[in-house]
Structures are given as C-alpha cells and as structure tokens.
C-alpha positions in Angstrom: -12.6 -22.2 -15.5 -15.4 -20.4 -13.6 -18.8 -21.9 -13.8 -21.0 -19.5 -15.8 -24.2 -20.7 -14.1 -23.4 -18.8 -10.9 -25.2 -15.5 -10.5 -22.5 -13.4 -8.8 -24.8 -10.4 -8.3 -27.4 -12.6 -6.4 -24.5 -14.2 -4.4 -23.2 -10.8 -3.4 -26.6 -9.5 -2.5 -27.9 -12.5 -0.6 -25.0 -14.4 1.0 -22.3 -13.7 3.6 -19.2 -15.4 4.7 -20.7 -17.0 7.8 -23.4 -18.9 5.9 -20.9 -20.0 3.3 -18.6 -21.2 5.9 -21.4 -23.2 7.7 -22.4 -24.8 4.4 -18.8 -25.7 3.6 -18.6 -27.4 7.0 -21.6 -29.5 6.0 -19.8 -30.4 2.8 -16.9 -31.7 4.8 -14.7 -28.7 3.9 -13.9 -27.0 7.3 -10.8 -25.2 6.3 -12.0 -22.7 3.7 -12.1 -19.5 5.8 -8.9 -17.4 5.7 -7.1 -16.6 9.0 -8.5 -13.8 11.0 -5.6 -11.4 10.2 -6.8 -11.1 6.6 -9.1 -8.1 6.8 -11.0 -5.8 4.5 -9.5 -2.5 3.7 -13.0 -1.1 3.7 -15.4 -3.0 6.0 -18.4 -1.8 3.9 -17.2 -3.6 0.8 -18.1 -7.1 -0.3 -16.0 -9.1 -2.7 -17.3 -11.9 -5.0 -15.5 -13.3 -7.9 -13.2 -16.0 -9.3 -9.6 -16.6 -8.1 -6.6 -15.7 -10.2 -3.7 -16.8 -8.1 -0.2 -15.5 -7.7 2.7 -17.0 -5.6 5.2 -14.7 -3.9 8.5 -15.5 -2.2 10.8 -13.5 -0.1 13.8 -11.9 -1.9 16.7 -9.9 -0.6 18.1 -8.2 -3.6 17.5 -7.4 -7.3 19.9 -8.5 -10.0 21.2 -5.8 -12.4 18.8 -5.6 -15.4 16.1 -7.7 -13.7 12.5 -6.6 -13.7 11.2 -8.0 -10.4 7.6 -7.2 -11.3 7.6 -9.1 -14.6 5.3 -12.0 -13.6 3.1 -9.8 -11.4 2.5 -7.5 -14.4 1.7 -10.5 -16.6 -1.0 -11.6 -14.2 -2.6 -8.1 -13.8 -2.6 -7.5 -17.6 -4.3 -10.9 -18.1 -7.2 -10.3 -15.6 -10.7 -10.7 -16.9 -14.1 -9.4 -15.7 -15.1 -11.0 -12.4 -11.6 -12.1 -11.6 -10.1 -11.7 -8.1 -6.3 -11.5 -7.7 -5.4 -13.8 -4.8 -1.8 -13.3 -3.8 -0.1 -15.8 -1.5 2.8 -14.3 0.5 3.1 -16.9 3.3 1.7 -14.2 5.5 1.6 -12.7 8.0 4.6 -10.9 6.7 6.4 -7.6 7.5 8.2 -7.5 4.2 6.1 -8.4 1.2 3.6 -5.7 0.0 2.3 -6.9 -3.4 -0.6 -4.5 -3.8 -1.1 -0.7 -4.1 -2.9 2.0 -6.0 -1.4 1.3 -9.5 -2.2 -2.4 -9.5 -5.7 -1.4 -8.3 -6.2 1.0 -11.2 -4.9 -1.5 -13.8 -7.1 -4.3 -12.4 -10.2 -2.2 -12.4 -9.6 -1.4 -16.1 -9.4 -5.1 -16.9 -12.8 -5.7 -15.1 -11.4 -7.4 -12.0 -13.5 -7.1 -8.9 -11.1 -7.3 -6.1 -7.8 -8.5 -4.5 -7.1 -10.8 -1.6 -3.6 -11.2 -0.1 -2.1 -12.3 3.1 0.7 -9.8 2.4 0.7 -6.1 2.9 -1.0 -3.4 1.0 -0.1 0.3 0.6 -1.5 3.5 -0.9 -4.6 2.8 1.2 -6.2 6.2 0.9 -6.1 6.0 -2.9 -7.4 2.4 -3.0 -10.3 3.4 -0.7 -11.2 6.3 -2.9 -11.4 4.0 -5.9 -13.9 1.8 -4.1 -12.0 -1.4 -5.1 -12.5 -4.3 -2.6 -9.1 -5.3 -1.1 -8.6 -7.8 1.7 -5.1 -7.7 3.2 -2.7 -9.1 5.8 -1.5 -5.7 7.0 -0.8 -2.2 5.9 2.6 -0.7 5.3 4.5 1.6 2.9 7.1 -0.9 1.6 7.7 -1.6 -2.0 8.0 -5.3 -2.8 11.1 -4.7 -4.9 14.1 -6.4 -3.2 11.7 -7.9 -0.6 9.3 -10.1 -2.5 8.7 -11.4 -6.0 5.9 -13.2 -7.7 7.3 -16.5 -9.0 4.3 -17.9 -10.9 0.6 -17.3 -11.4 -2.5 -19.4 -12.1 -1.4 -22.3 -10.0 -2.7 -23.7 -6.6 -1.4 -21.6 -3.7 -2.0 -21.0 0.0 -3.3 -17.7 1.1 -4.3 -16.9 4.6 -4.0 -20.6 5.5 -6.5 -21.7 2.8 -5.7 -23.6 -0.4 -6.8 -21.6 -3.4 -7.0 -22.8 -7.0 -7.6 -20.7 -10.2 -11.4 -20.5 -10.7 -12.4 -21.0 -7.1 -15.2 -18.7 -5.9 -13.9 -16.1 -3.5 -16.2 -14.3 -1.2 -15.2 -11.6 1.3 -17.1 -9.3 3.7 -16.6 -7.7 7.1 -16.2 -11.2 8.7 -13.4 -12.3 6.5 -12.7 -14.3 3.3 -14.1 -17.7 2.4 -13.0 -19.7 -0.6 -15.4 -22.2 -2.3 -13.7 -24.8 -4.4 -14.9 -24.5 -8.0 -15.8 -28.1 -8.3 -18.5 -27.7 -5.6 -19.3 -24.0 -6.0 -22.8 -24.5 -7.6 -23.9 -27.0 -4.9 -22.5 -24.9 -2.1 -24.2 -21.7 -3.3 -27.5 -23.4 -3.7 -27.3 -24.8 -0.2 -26.3 -21.4 1.2 -29.3 -19.8 -0.5 -31.6 -22.3 1.2 -29.9 -21.8 4.6 -30.3 -18.0 4.3 -34.1 -18.6 3.8 -34.2 -20.8 7.0 -32.2 -18.2 8.9 -34.6 -15.4 7.9 -37.5 -17.6 9.2 -35.6 -18.3 12.4 -34.9 -14.6 13.0 -38.5 -13.7 12.5 -39.7 -16.4 14.9 -37.2 -15.1 17.5 -38.4 -11.6 17.0 -41.9 -12.8 17.6 -40.8 -14.1 21.1 -40.4 -17.8 20.5 -37.8 -19.6 22.6 -34.5 -20.3 20.9 -34.7 -24.0 21.7 -38.1 -24.3 20.0 -37.0 -22.3 17.0 -33.9 -24.5 16.6 -35.9 -27.6 16.9 -38.2 -26.3 14.1 -35.6 -25.1 11.7 -32.3 -26.6 12.7 -30.5 -23.3 12.2 -28.4 -21.4 14.8 
C-alpha cells in the first residue's frame, strides 16, 4: 500500500523527473525511467500518484457474449484518490488503445490523478479539455475491442520498459515518466528534495558568473 508519509503536493511542486532519475541512479536503480516514446498528452501537466497496474495482451477476436472490458472496468471502478492507472501493453503498439474519454471521466470521479500507458490513447481533445494527466505510447482512434484485453490488475507489470508494482510512486512531467519503487520511496523523495536545494544553489552560483568546474567542485551537482 502507498506510504502515507509522502506529501504528494510538495513532491509535485518541488520535484521533477530528472532529479528523481538521478537519485534513483544513486540508489542503484538505473532502470526506472520509461522509454522516451511514452509522452505526456499535455506537456504542461505533471502527474504524481500511486500505481494501480493493469496488464493487457493482444487479442484478435471477441467471443459471443464476452465482455472484453470486464477486468478493465473492475480496475477503473476500484480506483482510489491519488491512484494512477498504469497500463502495460507491451508497447510500442499499433493495436492496443486502452484509454479514452470515458475512462478518464470515470477515473476522475473516483479521485484518480492520472494514467500512464505504453499503449495508445484516443479522444485526445476531450481528455485535454478535462485536464487529466495522461502519458501515452501513441495516439490513435482504435477501440481496444478485438485488439487488446486487460487480463489482470494489481500485479507487477512492465510499462514503457520499466517494472511497476501496485503502490509504486509514479511521477511524470514533460521529460517523461519515472517510477519509484514503494519500498524506497520515502528515502528517494527525501534525497531528491536535498538535491533540488543543491541544484538551486548551483544555478545561483552559475548565474553569478562562477565557473562550472568551481561550482561542481563545491556542490557536486551537474
């Protein structure tokens, strides 16, 4: 479960993906940034919350009487405040589009704060108008019906090349998406806050005309 000691508002206001990625490197976790093709639908939006995972697979038909959205609906209806739907589609893909306007609306009503998928999204104009942060692996008009199906949720998955577990801290901004494992999230966030303070001092010194080499020797931040 998410660690309640995290101040998500402070994290969203102060941190950014680059500093979190650098700190994760220091923690020996160099593979926590999603692949560059996972991009924000709106570059002005930040996303911070706790992962609720869904695993998709390719399908090529729908059986008579089958509801291919059943498991996906169950996940969306179970979302809680500060949850982020993280949907692994083995992307990049040209077939699986798990996210659109209606799921966005339903998720917002549950208090969820965003979606990350390495699959496709659609209804882009409507999602942008709702102001809901979505990070995607492409844009297309396809319905997932007969092309992809969620097989399970709330289990470890891969999304954008990163392993994601339920409860992991998910952070997204214009530079991409970083996943902080829940077991080290408090320590990583604390270290990132300290690093931001050092970077602010470094920036001020550079603006004052000091040489980069001297500033790096002083603060160890680049």
